[in-house]
N, C-alpha and C positions, 0 to 999 in steps of 0.2 A: 531567213528566220522570220517567222510570223510575229506579229505584234504581241499576241498573247504569250508567246515563248519569251520574248524580250521582257515582258512584264513579270514573268516568273522569276527571271534573274533579279529584277528589282525587288520583288516580294521577298526573295530569299535573303537579300542583303539589308532590307530596311528593318530596324528594330521594331519589335512588337507586331509585325505583320500589318501595320496600319495601311500600307499602300494597297493591300488586297481589298480593304474596305472601300477604298476610293476608286476602284477600277471595276467597271461593268464588262466582264469578260465576253458576254454574248453580244452586247451592243458595241463593244470595243470603244468605249468612251469613258471619260472621267465622271465619277459620281461626286458631285460637289457637296453633297449634304451628309457625307459620312467620313469618319476618320478625322485625323488632324489636318490642319491647313498645310503643314510642311509636307506631309505624305501626299496630299492632293496636288501640291505644287510639283513634287517629283514626278508623279504619274503624268501630270499634264505636260511637263517638259519632255518626257520620253515620248508620249503620244504625238506631241506637236512636231517633233523632229524626225519621227519615223518615216522612212521611205521604203515601201514594200518592194520596190524594184532594185534596191541597193543590195549589195552582198552582205552577208552576216558581219564581216569585218567592218564594212562601211557603216552599218547600222550601229554596231557597238562603238565605233569612233564618234559617230554623231551624238549618241547618248552621252558618252563620256565628255565630249566637248560642251554640251549643253549644261551638264551638271558641274563641270569644272568652272565654267563661266559663272554659274549661279553661286558656287562656293567663293569665287573671287568677289562677287558683289556683296555677299553676306559678310565676308571678311572686311570689306570696306566699311560696312555699317557697324560692325563690331568695333573696329578701330575708332570710328567717330564717337560711338557711345563711351568707349574707354577714355578717350581724350576729354570728353565732357565730364565724366565722372571724376577724373583727376583734377580738372579745373574746379569742379564743385568742392572737392575735398580741400583744396587750397583756399578757396574764397568763401565757400558756403553759399555761393550763388550759381 
C-alpha cells in the first residue's frame, strides 16, 4: 500500500475530513499550518510509522499500534484531568 492510499483510509475515518487538510499528497508530508491539531497529530503518526517496504497488513498494524498507543496516552491524560476535577469539586481547590 502506498502512503497516500493509507492516508485515504485515515481521511475516510476522521470526522469532518480535517486530516485531508493536514496532508500534502504531492509532497507526502504533514502540513502543520492547516486543520486542527488532533488531525495533524493523526496524520503525523501515520506518516512517521509508515514503511513502504512493509506489506499492507504490516502497514495497517503499525498504524493501528501507533494510534492505539496514542489513545492510551490520551486516556491517561483524561483520567488525570477527571481526578483533578473531582478533587476540585470536593475541596474547591
